[in-house]
C-alpha positions as CSV (number, residue, x, y, z in Angstrom):
1,X,19.7,153.6,99.2
2,X,22.6,151.4,100.9
3,X,24.4,153.0,103.6
4,X,28.0,153.7,103.7
5,X,29.8,151.4,105.5
6,X,32.6,154.3,106.6
7,X,29.8,156.4,108.0
8,X,28.2,153.9,110.5
9,X,30.7,150.7,111.1
10,X,34.3,150.3,111.7
11,X,35.8,148.0,109.4
12,X,36.8,145.7,112.0
13,X,33.0,145.4,113.4
14,X,31.9,144.7,110.1
15,X,34.5,141.6,110.2
16,X,33.5,140.3,113.7
17,X,29.9,140.3,112.8
18,X,30.6,138.3,109.4
19,X,32.6,135.7,111.2
20,X,29.8,135.2,113.9
21,X,27.4,135.0,111.4
22,X,29.6,132.3,109.3
23,X,30.0,130.4,112.6
24,X,26.2,130.4,113.2
25,X,25.4,129.4,109.6
26,X,27.7,126.5,109.2
27,X,26.9,124.2,112.1
28,X,29.9,122.0,111.3
29,X,31.9,120.0,113.7
30,X,35.2,121.2,114.6
31,X,37.2,122.5,111.7
32,X,40.2,120.7,113.2
33,X,38.5,117.4,112.2
34,X,41.5,116.5,109.9
35,X,42.0,113.1,108.9
36,X,43.0,111.1,112.1
37,X,45.2,109.0,109.8
38,X,47.0,112.2,108.1
39,X,49.8,113.7,110.2
40,X,50.1,117.4,109.7
41,X,54.1,117.7,108.1
42,X,54.6,121.3,109.3
43,X,55.1,122.4,112.7
44,X,52.0,124.1,114.2
45,X,49.9,125.3,117.1
46,X,46.2,126.0,117.9
47,X,45.1,129.3,119.2
48,X,43.8,129.9,122.6
49,X,41.1,132.1,121.3
50,X,40.0,129.4,118.8
51,X,41.1,126.0,120.2
52,X,38.6,124.4,117.7
53,X,40.4,126.4,114.6
54,X,42.7,125.3,112.1
55,X,46.0,125.0,112.6
56,X,48.3,128.1,112.8
57,X,52.3,128.3,112.3
58,X,54.7,130.8,113.2
59,X,56.6,133.7,111.4
60,X,59.6,131.6,111.6
61,X,58.0,128.5,110.0
62,X,56.6,130.4,107.2
63,X,60.3,131.8,106.5
64,X,61.3,127.9,106.4
65,X,58.5,127.2,103.9
66,X,59.7,130.1,101.6
67,X,63.4,128.8,101.8
68,X,62.0,125.5,100.6
69,X,62.5,123.5,103.6
70,X,59.3,121.2,103.1
71,X,59.9,120.8,99.6
72,X,60.1,116.9,100.0
73,X,57.0,116.7,101.7
74,X,54.6,118.7,99.1
75,X,54.7,119.2,95.2
76,X,53.4,122.6,95.5
77,X,53.0,125.3,98.0
78,X,50.5,127.9,97.9
79,X,50.4,131.2,100.3
80,X,47.0,132.9,100.0
81,X,46.8,136.6,100.8
82,X,43.5,137.4,101.6
83,X,43.6,140.8,101.8
84,X,41.7,143.5,99.6
85,X,43.9,144.1,96.2
86,X,45.4,147.6,97.0
87,X,46.6,146.2,100.4
88,X,48.2,143.3,98.2
89,X,49.7,145.4,95.4
90,X,51.1,147.6,98.3
91,X,53.3,145.2,99.7
92,X,53.1,141.2,100.2
93,X,55.0,138.2,100.8
94,X,57.3,136.6,98.1
95,X,55.4,133.9,95.8
96,X,51.7,134.7,97.7
97,X,48.7,134.8,95.4
98,X,45.9,137.2,96.3
99,X,42.5,136.1,96.6
100,X,39.8,137.8,98.6
101,X,36.8,136.2,97.0
102,X,36.6,133.0,98.7
103,X,34.2,131.4,95.9
104,X,36.6,132.2,93.3
105,X,39.3,130.6,95.4
106,X,37.3,127.5,95.9
107,X,36.9,127.4,91.8
108,X,40.8,127.8,91.5
109,X,41.1,124.7,94.0
110,X,38.6,122.0,93.3
111,X,37.8,123.0,89.5
112,X,41.0,123.5,88.3
113,X,44.1,120.7,88.1
114,X,45.9,120.8,91.0
115,X,49.4,119.1,92.5
116,X,48.2,116.1,94.3
117,X,50.0,117.0,97.2
118,X,49.3,120.8,97.8
119,X,50.2,123.0,101.1
120,X,47.7,126.1,101.7
121,X,48.9,128.9,104.1
122,X,46.3,131.8,104.7
123,X,46.9,135.1,105.9
124,X,45.4,138.5,105.8
125,X,46.6,141.5,107.7
126,X,46.6,140.2,111.0
127,X,44.9,136.8,110.3
128,X,42.3,137.5,112.9
129,X,39.1,137.5,110.4
130,X,39.5,137.4,106.5
131,X,42.1,134.5,106.3
132,X,40.4,132.3,108.7
133,X,36.9,132.7,107.6
134,X,38.2,131.9,104.0
135,X,40.2,128.9,105.2
136,X,37.4,127.6,106.9
137,X,35.2,128.0,103.7
138,X,37.7,126.0,101.8
139,X,38.1,123.4,104.5
140,X,34.3,123.1,104.3
141,X,33.9,123.1,100.6
142,X,36.8,120.3,100.9
143,X,34.5,118.3,103.4
144,X,31.5,118.3,101.1
145,X,33.5,117.6,98.0
146,X,34.6,114.5,100.0
147,X,31.5,113.6,101.4
148,X,31.7,109.9,100.5
149,X,34.9,109.5,101.0
150,X,35.1,110.9,104.8
151,X,37.4,111.4,106.4
152,X,39.9,112.1,103.3
153,X,40.6,115.9,102.3
154,X,41.9,117.0,99.0
155,X,43.8,119.8,100.9
156,X,44.8,118.2,104.5
157,X,47.3,120.6,105.1
158,X,45.7,123.9,105.6
159,X,47.6,126.5,107.8
160,X,46.7,130.1,109.1
161,X,50.1,132.5,109.3
162,X,49.5,133.7,112.9
163,X,49.7,137.6,113.0
164,X,49.4,137.9,109.4
165,X,51.2,140.1,107.1
166,X,51.7,143.0,109.6
167,X,53.8,140.7,111.8
168,X,55.6,139.0,109.1
169,X,56.4,142.3,107.7
170,X,57.9,143.6,111.1
171,X,60.2,140.8,111.4
172,X,61.1,139.7,107.7
173,X,61.0,142.8,105.7
174,X,63.6,141.0,103.0
175,X,60.9,138.3,102.3
176,X,58.3,140.8,101.3
177,X,57.7,142.4,97.9
178,X,57.7,145.3,97.1
179,X,59.2,145.8,100.8
180,X,56.1,148.0,101.8
181,X,52.9,147.7,103.9
182,X,49.5,149.2,103.4
183,X,46.9,149.0,105.7
184,X,43.4,148.0,105.3
185,X,42.1,151.3,106.8
186,X,44.6,153.8,104.5
187,X,43.0,156.7,104.0
188,X,44.3,156.9,100.5
189,X,41.9,153.6,99.6
190,X,39.1,154.5,101.5
191,X,36.7,153.6,98.6
192,X,38.0,150.4,97.7
193,X,38.4,149.3,101.4
194,X,34.2,150.1,101.3
195,X,33.9,148.1,98.1
196,X,35.9,145.2,99.8
197,X,33.9,145.4,102.8
198,X,30.7,145.6,100.8
199,X,31.6,142.4,99.2
200,X,32.8,140.5,102.2
201,X,29.4,141.2,103.7
202,X,27.6,140.2,100.5
203,X,29.6,137.0,100.6
204,X,28.6,136.4,104.1
205,X,24.5,137.0,103.7
206,X,24.9,134.7,100.1
207,X,24.3,131.6,102.2
208,X,21.9,132.6,104.6
209,X,19.5,133.8,101.7
210,X,20.4,131.1,99.2
211,X,17.3,129.1,99.4
212,X,15.4,132.4,99.0
213,X,16.6,133.7,96.0
214,X,14.1,132.4,93.8
215,X,11.4,134.8,95.2
216,X,13.7,137.8,93.7
217,X,14.2,136.2,90.6
218,X,17.7,134.7,91.0
219,X,16.9,131.2,90.8
220,X,19.6,128.8,90.4
221,X,18.8,125.3,89.7
222,X,22.0,124.0,92.1
223,X,20.8,126.4,94.9
224,X,17.2,125.3,94.4
225,X,18.2,121.7,94.7
226,X,20.0,122.1,97.9
227,X,17.0,122.9,99.9
228,X,14.4,120.3,100.8
229,X,11.8,122.7,100.9
230,X,12.7,124.6,97.5
231,X,9.9,122.8,95.3
232,X,7.3,123.6,97.5
233,X,8.4,127.1,98.2
234,X,8.6,127.6,94.3
235,X,4.9,126.5,94.0
236,X,3.7,128.8,96.2
237,X,5.6,132.0,94.9
238,X,4.6,130.7,91.5
239,X,1.0,130.8,92.4
240,X,1.3,134.0,94.2
241,X,3.0,135.8,91.5
242,X,0.2,134.6,89.0
243,X,-2.1,135.6,91.3
244,X,-0.8,139.4,90.9
245,X,-0.3,139.3,87.4
246,X,-4.0,138.6,86.9
247,X,-5.2,141.5,89.4
248,X,-2.6,144.3,88.7
249,X,-5.3,146.0,86.7
250,X,-7.1,146.3,90.1
251,X,-4.0,148.9,91.0
252,X,-4.1,151.4,88.5
253,X,-2.8,149.7,85.3
254,X,-6.3,149.3,83.9
255,X,-6.5,150.8,80.2
256,X,-8.3,154.1,79.4
257,X,-10.8,152.1,77.3
258,X,-11.7,149.6,79.7
259,X,-12.0,152.5,82.5
260,X,-13.9,155.3,80.8
261,X,-17.3,153.9,81.1
262,X,-17.2,154.3,84.9
263,X,-17.1,157.8,86.4
264,X,-15.3,156.3,89.4
265,X,-13.0,154.1,87.6
266,X,-9.7,156.2,88.1
267,X,-10.4,156.2,91.9
268,X,-11.3,152.5,92.4
269,X,-12.2,149.3,90.5
270,X,-14.4,146.6,92.0
271,X,-13.5,143.2,90.9
272,X,-15.2,139.7,91.3
273,X,-13.6,137.1,93.3
274,X,-15.6,133.7,93.7
275,X,-18.6,134.6,95.6
276,X,-17.3,137.8,96.9
277,X,-16.4,141.2,96.1
278,X,-13.4,143.2,97.1
279,X,-12.5,146.9,96.3
280,X,-9.2,147.9,95.3
281,X,-8.4,151.4,95.2
282,X,-5.8,152.8,92.3
283,X,-2.3,153.2,93.1
284,X,0.6,153.7,91.2
285,X,2.5,150.5,89.3
286,X,5.8,151.1,91.6
287,X,3.5,150.5,94.7
288,X,1.7,147.5,92.9
289,X,5.4,146.0,92.2
290,X,6.4,146.7,96.0
291,X,3.4,144.9,97.1
292,X,3.9,142.0,94.9
293,X,7.4,141.7,96.1
294,X,6.9,142.0,99.5
295,X,3.8,139.1,99.0
296,X,6.2,136.9,97.2
297,X,9.1,137.1,99.9
298,X,6.3,136.2,102.7
299,X,5.4,133.5,100.6
300,X,9.0,132.2,100.3
301,X,9.6,132.1,104.0
302,X,7.2,129.4,104.7
């Protein structure tokens, strides 16, 4: 049974772990590798805590964007609120849209028609974990989509609102709707917070186990194709699964008619494998399944 996040981990600790995991997995060059031929059209700065991160904008610049000061530079402005649904419903920046699933956001941005020049601004509660993590995922996806035309990007103008909704709300209440603020750790939404955190953790682990999903019956053609060793692992796993299907009768799944002739059949079954004989003691079907899955997982790691 999965443990309750609230019992063992503070949400901020989970976010920090996922941020570190994401950075270890990507192995990408600096996220600030924006096309050198493209000049960013919104005033920005870089964080001293993350000098290689995406550019950030101040609260004042955010207000200028909302007041249409930069409309001449962009066909569309998209403010992306990466907080959980209950946080967004409790108060958000005017015109902001809520996306806390990075893959869903990627589908929205890259699989549907978008204006040719779009300004993307990300934020979460403090713009420390969720917003930077989502923005970096979108930039990485953008790089992959445009790999053949590097260094071009579909969305070269990507920024993070420094201080997040928390700081913006404190300074520009009139630009928020409704004019309220619900924290992520609000006790009234404890269960929703746990579900949201579990979803964030699941997204962080998905890439790590992408090439292993075949062994767990979740194969996807695109995912398998991404791994240079996937086909070899698939053959090994398939062979191991076939081996266990052929031998399951030795683990307590033999029919009564086949076992009735031997007084000790209920306890053990001897099977012949080539020139050697092996003895297996009868165990339950649930143990059989567990052993088979464990073996398949080990095979998938080679």
